[in-house]
TORKOL-4160 file (C-alpha; in steps of 0.2 Angstrom, whole numbers, padded with zeros to 4 digits, m for minus):
196
<pt num="1" X="0445" Y="m0020" Z="0438"/>
<pt num="2" X="0428" Y="m0013" Z="0438"/>
<pt num="3" X="0416" Y="m0019" Z="0452"/>
<pt num="4" X="0398" Y="m0020" Z="0448"/>
<pt num="5" X="0387" Y="m0015" Z="0462"/>
<pt num="6" X="0368" Y="m0018" Z="0464"/>
<pt num="7" X="0361" Y="m0010" Z="0479"/>
<pt num="8" X="0371" Y="0004" Z="0486"/>
<pt num="9" X="0378" Y="0021" Z="0482"/>
<pt num="10" X="0391" Y="0019" Z="0469"/>
<pt num="11" X="0401" Y="0034" Z="0475"/>
<pt num="12" X="0402" Y="0027" Z="0493"/>
<pt num="13" X="0407" Y="0010" Z="0486"/>
<pt num="14" X="0421" Y="0017" Z="0475"/>
<pt num="15" X="0428" Y="0026" Z="0491"/>
<pt num="16" X="0427" Y="0010" Z="0501"/>
<pt num="17" X="0435" Y="m0001" Z="0488"/>
<pt num="18" X="0447" Y="0011" Z="0480"/>
<pt num="19" X="0441" Y="0004" Z="0463"/>
<pt num="20" X="0429" Y="0010" Z="0450"/>
<pt num="21" X="0411" Y="0004" Z="0452"/>
<pt num="22" X="0397" Y="0003" Z="0440"/>
<pt num="23" X="0379" Y="m0004" Z="0442"/>
<pt num="24" X="0373" Y="m0022" Z="0439"/>
<pt num="25" X="0355" Y="m0023" Z="0437"/>
<pt num="26" X="0345" Y="m0039" Z="0440"/>
<pt num="27" X="0327" Y="m0044" Z="0437"/>
<pt num="28" X="0324" Y="m0047" Z="0456"/>
<pt num="29" X="0331" Y="m0030" Z="0462"/>
<pt num="30" X="0323" Y="m0019" Z="0450"/>
<pt num="31" X="0333" Y="m0004" Z="0455"/>
<pt num="32" X="0333" Y="0011" Z="0444"/>
<pt num="33" X="0349" Y="0018" Z="0437"/>
<pt num="34" X="0360" Y="0026" Z="0450"/>
<pt num="35" X="0370" Y="0035" Z="0436"/>
<pt num="36" X="0358" Y="0037" Z="0421"/>
<pt num="37" X="0373" Y="0042" Z="0410"/>
<pt num="38" X="0385" Y="0029" Z="0417"/>
<pt num="39" X="0389" Y="0011" Z="0411"/>
<pt num="40" X="0380" Y="m0004" Z="0418"/>
<pt num="41" X="0377" Y="m0022" Z="0415"/>
<pt num="42" X="0362" Y="m0034" Z="0417"/>
<pt num="43" X="0362" Y="m0051" Z="0425"/>
<pt num="44" X="0348" Y="m0063" Z="0422"/>
<pt num="45" X="0344" Y="m0069" Z="0440"/>
<pt num="46" X="0347" Y="m0087" Z="0436"/>
<pt num="47" X="0358" Y="m0090" Z="0451"/>
<pt num="48" X="0342" Y="m0089" Z="0462"/>
<pt num="49" X="0329" Y="m0092" Z="0449"/>
<pt num="50" X="0327" Y="m0086" Z="0431"/>
<pt num="51" X="0310" Y="m0078" Z="0428"/>
<pt num="52" X="0308" Y="m0074" Z="0410"/>
<pt num="53" X="0295" Y="m0060" Z="0411"/>
<pt num="54" X="0305" Y="m0051" Z="0424"/>
<pt num="55" X="0321" Y="m0052" Z="0414"/>
<pt num="56" X="0312" Y="m0046" Z="0398"/>
<pt num="57" X="0303" Y="m0032" Z="0408"/>
<pt num="58" X="0320" Y="m0026" Z="0414"/>
<pt num="59" X="0327" Y="m0026" Z="0396"/>
<pt num="60" X="0313" Y="m0016" Z="0390"/>
<pt num="61" X="0314" Y="m0003" Z="0404"/>
<pt num="62" X="0333" Y="0000" Z="0400"/>
<pt num="63" X="0331" Y="m0001" Z="0381"/>
<pt num="64" X="0334" Y="0018" Z="0379"/>
<pt num="65" X="0351" Y="0016" Z="0388"/>
<pt num="66" X="0357" Y="0000" Z="0378"/>
<pt num="67" X="0372" Y="0009" Z="0371"/>
<pt num="68" X="0379" Y="0011" Z="0389"/>
<pt num="69" X="0377" Y="m0007" Z="0393"/>
<pt num="70" X="0393" Y="m0017" Z="0395"/>
<pt num="71" X="0384" Y="m0034" Z="0393"/>
<pt num="72" X="0368" Y="m0044" Z="0397"/>
<pt num="73" X="0371" Y="m0061" Z="0404"/>
<pt num="74" X="0361" Y="m0073" Z="0393"/>
<pt num="75" X="0350" Y="m0085" Z="0404"/>
<pt num="76" X="0360" Y="m0100" Z="0410"/>
<pt num="77" X="0359" Y="m0115" Z="0421"/>
<pt num="78" X="0370" Y="m0114" Z="0436"/>
<pt num="79" X="0384" Y="m0127" Z="0436"/>
<pt num="80" X="0380" Y="m0135" Z="0419"/>
<pt num="81" X="0389" Y="m0129" Z="0404"/>
<pt num="82" X="0379" Y="m0140" Z="0392"/>
<pt num="83" X="0362" Y="m0134" Z="0397"/>
<pt num="84" X="0369" Y="m0116" Z="0397"/>
<pt num="85" X="0375" Y="m0118" Z="0379"/>
<pt num="86" X="0357" Y="m0124" Z="0374"/>
<pt num="87" X="0349" Y="m0109" Z="0384"/>
<pt num="88" X="0361" Y="m0097" Z="0375"/>
<pt num="89" X="0356" Y="m0104" Z="0358"/>
<pt num="90" X="0338" Y="m0101" Z="0362"/>
<pt num="91" X="0340" Y="m0084" Z="0370"/>
<pt num="92" X="0354" Y="m0075" Z="0360"/>
<pt num="93" X="0344" Y="m0072" Z="0344"/>
<pt num="94" X="0331" Y="m0063" Z="0355"/>
<pt num="95" X="0344" Y="m0052" Z="0363"/>
<pt num="96" X="0353" Y="m0048" Z="0346"/>
<pt num="97" X="0351" Y="m0029" Z="0349"/>
<pt num="98" X="0361" Y="m0030" Z="0366"/>
<pt num="99" X="0379" Y="m0034" Z="0369"/>
<pt num="100" X="0377" Y="m0052" Z="0377"/>
<pt num="101" X="0388" Y="m0062" Z="0388"/>
<pt num="102" X="0389" Y="m0080" Z="0388"/>
<pt num="103" X="0390" Y="m0087" Z="0405"/>
<pt num="104" X="0403" Y="m0101" Z="0408"/>
<pt num="105" X="0399" Y="m0115" Z="0420"/>
<pt num="106" X="0406" Y="m0131" Z="0426"/>
<pt num="107" X="0411" Y="m0142" Z="0411"/>
<pt num="108" X="0414" Y="m0128" Z="0399"/>
<pt num="109" X="0431" Y="m0135" Z="0396"/>
<pt num="110" X="0423" Y="m0149" Z="0386"/>
<pt num="111" X="0412" Y="m0137" Z="0375"/>
<pt num="112" X="0415" Y="m0123" Z="0363"/>
<pt num="113" X="0411" Y="m0105" Z="0368"/>
<pt num="114" X="0401" Y="m0096" Z="0355"/>
<pt num="115" X="0414" Y="m0082" Z="0354"/>
<pt num="116" X="0407" Y="m0075" Z="0337"/>
<pt num="117" X="0390" Y="m0073" Z="0345"/>
<pt num="118" X="0394" Y="m0064" Z="0361"/>
<pt num="119" X="0402" Y="m0048" Z="0367"/>
<pt num="120" X="0408" Y="m0055" Z="0384"/>
<pt num="121" X="0410" Y="m0070" Z="0394"/>
<pt num="122" X="0404" Y="m0071" Z="0412"/>
<pt num="123" X="0413" Y="m0083" Z="0423"/>
<pt num="124" X="0400" Y="m0092" Z="0434"/>
<pt num="125" X="0400" Y="m0110" Z="0440"/>
<pt num="126" X="0404" Y="m0117" Z="0457"/>
<pt num="127" X="0418" Y="m0110" Z="0467"/>
<pt num="128" X="0430" Y="m0125" Z="0464"/>
<pt num="129" X="0427" Y="m0123" Z="0445"/>
<pt num="130" X="0429" Y="m0104" Z="0445"/>
<pt num="131" X="0445" Y="m0105" Z="0455"/>
<pt num="132" X="0452" Y="m0119" Z="0444"/>
<pt num="133" X="0463" Y="m0120" Z="0428"/>
<pt num="134" X="0448" Y="m0121" Z="0416"/>
<pt num="135" X="0440" Y="m0104" Z="0421"/>
<pt num="136" X="0458" Y="m0096" Z="0421"/>
<pt num="137" X="0460" Y="m0102" Z="0403"/>
<pt num="138" X="0444" Y="m0094" Z="0398"/>
<pt num="139" X="0449" Y="m0078" Z="0406"/>
<pt num="140" X="0465" Y="m0078" Z="0396"/>
<pt num="141" X="0457" Y="m0083" Z="0380"/>
<pt num="142" X="0444" Y="m0069" Z="0382"/>
<pt num="143" X="0459" Y="m0057" Z="0382"/>
<pt num="144" X="0467" Y="m0065" Z="0367"/>
<pt num="145" X="0451" Y="m0064" Z="0357"/>
<pt num="146" X="0446" Y="m0046" Z="0363"/>
<pt num="147" X="0430" Y="m0050" Z="0373"/>
<pt num="148" X="0425" Y="m0042" Z="0390"/>
<pt num="149" X="0427" Y="m0054" Z="0404"/>
<pt num="150" X="0416" Y="m0053" Z="0420"/>
<pt num="151" X="0417" Y="m0064" Z="0435"/>
<pt num="152" X="0403" Y="m0067" Z="0447"/>
<pt num="153" X="0403" Y="m0070" Z="0465"/>
<pt num="154" X="0419" Y="m0061" Z="0470"/>
<pt num="155" X="0418" Y="m0057" Z="0488"/>
<pt num="156" X="0435" Y="m0059" Z="0495"/>
<pt num="157" X="0451" Y="m0050" Z="0493"/>
<pt num="158" X="0460" Y="m0066" Z="0486"/>
<pt num="159" X="0447" Y="m0069" Z="0473"/>
<pt num="160" X="0447" Y="m0051" Z="0467"/>
<pt num="161" X="0466" Y="m0050" Z="0466"/>
<pt num="162" X="0467" Y="m0067" Z="0457"/>
<pt num="163" X="0455" Y="m0063" Z="0443"/>
<pt num="164" X="0462" Y="m0045" Z="0442"/>
<pt num="165" X="0479" Y="m0053" Z="0439"/>
<pt num="166" X="0472" Y="m0064" Z="0426"/>
<pt num="167" X="0465" Y="m0049" Z="0416"/>
<pt num="168" X="0446" Y="m0049" Z="0420"/>
<pt num="169" X="0438" Y="m0033" Z="0416"/>
<pt num="170" X="0424" Y="m0033" Z="0429"/>
<pt num="171" X="0417" Y="m0043" Z="0444"/>
<pt num="172" X="0402" Y="m0043" Z="0456"/>
<pt num="173" X="0397" Y="m0050" Z="0472"/>
<pt num="174" X="0382" Y="m0049" Z="0483"/>
<pt num="175" X="0393" Y="m0046" Z="0498"/>
<pt num="176" X="0402" Y="m0032" Z="0489"/>
<pt num="177" X="0386" Y="m0024" Z="0485"/>
<pt num="178" X="0379" Y="m0026" Z="0503"/>
<pt num="179" X="0393" Y="m0025" Z="0516"/>
<pt num="180" X="0405" Y="m0010" Z="0519"/>
<pt num="181" X="0416" Y="m0022" Z="0529"/>
<pt num="182" X="0419" Y="m0033" Z="0514"/>
<pt num="183" X="0423" Y="m0018" Z="0503"/>
<pt num="184" X="0435" Y="m0011" Z="0516"/>
<pt num="185" X="0444" Y="m0027" Z="0517"/>
<pt num="186" X="0447" Y="m0028" Z="0499"/>
<pt num="187" X="0453" Y="m0010" Z="0499"/>
<pt num="188" X="0465" Y="m0014" Z="0514"/>
<pt num="189" X="0472" Y="m0029" Z="0506"/>
<pt num="190" X="0475" Y="m0019" Z="0490"/>
<pt num="191" X="0485" Y="m0005" Z="0499"/>
<pt num="192" X="0495" Y="m0016" Z="0511"/>
<pt num="193" X="0513" Y="m0020" Z="0506"/>
<pt num="194" X="0515" Y="m0037" Z="0500"/>
<pt num="195" X="0528" Y="m0048" Z="0508"/>
<pt num="196" X="0541" Y="m0056" Z="0497"/>
């Protein structure tokens, strides 16, 4: 699994995690490309507060690197699948030149995912929903359909291992971006022998 990191040296993070790292860009951080020739993704900042002007500005700034972008998370409403689907219908046509990710939220199990209009799915939502059977089914469906699957807010060894086993392609977590001890804990967990 690739770990998307926002605000540290990618090389340092790769050593600490023992996993490949790429950059996740956000409207609020505004960090420049750490690896100008490397893959990256763009989140929309909605977990804290979506600001359309900042989001659009970031897309314009990175437009010349669009072919390296794994996905752009289409603006969403945290915890609400129905409103997120409405936001997707509004924003996706405006982002047609980008590989977009549909962000899955609590309640997604009762609604269709716009598979034909996205390059990826982004597992968002509350922790309980994310760790439940509906999110797991979406990850599995993404692999059957051939879409990239990203999982947000992965900051523990258990969560990373769980989604890696399901087949998710990438993940992110504020703690993984900020704290060496969290990255080292994940690396330690991955290298320790498992008890049968």
